[in-house]
C-alpha positions as CSV (number, residue, x, y, z in Angstrom):
1,M,0.0,0.0,0.0
2,T,1.3,3.4,-0.9
3,V,-0.6,6.6,0.2
4,T,0.5,10.2,0.5
5,A,-0.3,13.0,2.9
6,K,0.4,16.7,2.5
7,I,2.3,18.7,5.1
8,T,0.6,21.9,6.3
9,S,2.4,25.2,7.0
10,K,2.5,24.1,10.7
11,G,4.2,20.8,9.8
12,Q,1.1,18.7,10.4
13,I,-0.3,15.8,8.4
14,T,-3.6,14.0,8.4
15,L,-3.1,10.2,8.4
16,P,-5.0,8.9,5.4
17,K,-8.1,6.8,6.2
18,K,-6.5,3.7,4.7
19,V,-3.6,4.0,7.2
20,R,-6.0,4.8,10.2
21,D,-8.1,1.7,9.3
22,L,-5.0,-0.5,8.9
23,L,-3.7,0.5,12.3
24,H,-7.2,0.5,13.9
25,L,-6.8,4.2,15.0
26,K,-9.7,6.2,16.3
27,E,-10.0,9.9,17.2
28,G,-7.7,10.8,20.1
29,G,-5.5,7.8,19.5
30,V,-1.7,8.1,19.9
31,V,0.9,7.0,17.4
32,V,4.6,6.4,17.8
33,F,7.2,7.4,15.2
34,E,10.3,5.2,15.3
35,Q,13.4,5.5,13.2
36,E,14.6,2.3,11.6
37,E,17.7,2.9,9.6
38,D,16.7,5.2,6.7
39,K,12.9,5.2,7.3
40,I,10.3,6.2,9.9
41,V,7.8,3.6,11.1
42,I,4.4,4.8,12.4
43,K,2.6,2.5,14.8
44,P,-0.2,2.8,17.4
45,A,1.0,3.3,21.0
46,Q,0.8,0.0,22.9
47,S,2.2,0.8,26.4
48,L,2.3,3.6,28.8
49,M,5.9,4.4,27.8
50,D,4.7,5.0,24.2
51,Y,2.7,8.0,25.6
52,K,5.9,9.6,27.1
53,G,5.9,13.3,26.4
54,Y,2.3,13.3,25.1
55,L,1.1,15.6,27.8
56,R,4.2,17.7,28.1
57,G,3.4,21.3,28.9
58,R,-0.2,20.5,29.9
59,G,0.2,20.7,33.7
60,K,2.4,19.7,36.5
61,S,4.6,16.7,36.2
62,A,3.9,13.5,38.1
63,D,5.9,10.4,39.1
64,A,5.4,7.1,37.2
65,D,3.3,5.6,39.9
66,T,0.9,8.5,39.9
67,V,0.6,8.3,36.1
68,R,0.1,4.5,36.1
69,D,-2.7,4.8,38.7
70,A,-4.4,7.5,36.8
71,A,-4.2,5.4,33.6
72,R,-5.6,2.4,35.3
73,T,-8.5,4.5,36.6
74,Y,-9.2,6.0,33.2
75,V,-9.0,2.6,31.4
76,G,-11.3,1.1,34.1
77,K,-13.9,3.8,33.6
78,K,-13.7,3.5,29.8
79,A,-14.0,-0.3,30.0
80,G,-17.0,0.0,32.3
81,R,-19.1,2.1,29.8
82,R,-22.2,0.6,28.6
83,D,-23.1,3.0,25.8
84,G,-20.8,1.4,23.3
85,R,-18.4,4.3,23.0
86,G,-15.8,2.3,25.0
């Protein structure tokens, strides 16, 4: 599969629908960019460490245990939804 995306004046791109579907990405999802030799690989974030820096500048910093507890609480609430928006 080969698809293209245009870079905006702010350096942003929109991931094409084919790519989002292939990676099972939804609105608000987080992707990781990794360099492998002479290419960049884009993949969905799978672990808490993949989110490192995602909230940089959005508030006070917290230690890893605090972040982990907050993530567990968030995921638990999301998993408990019954409206199908999970």
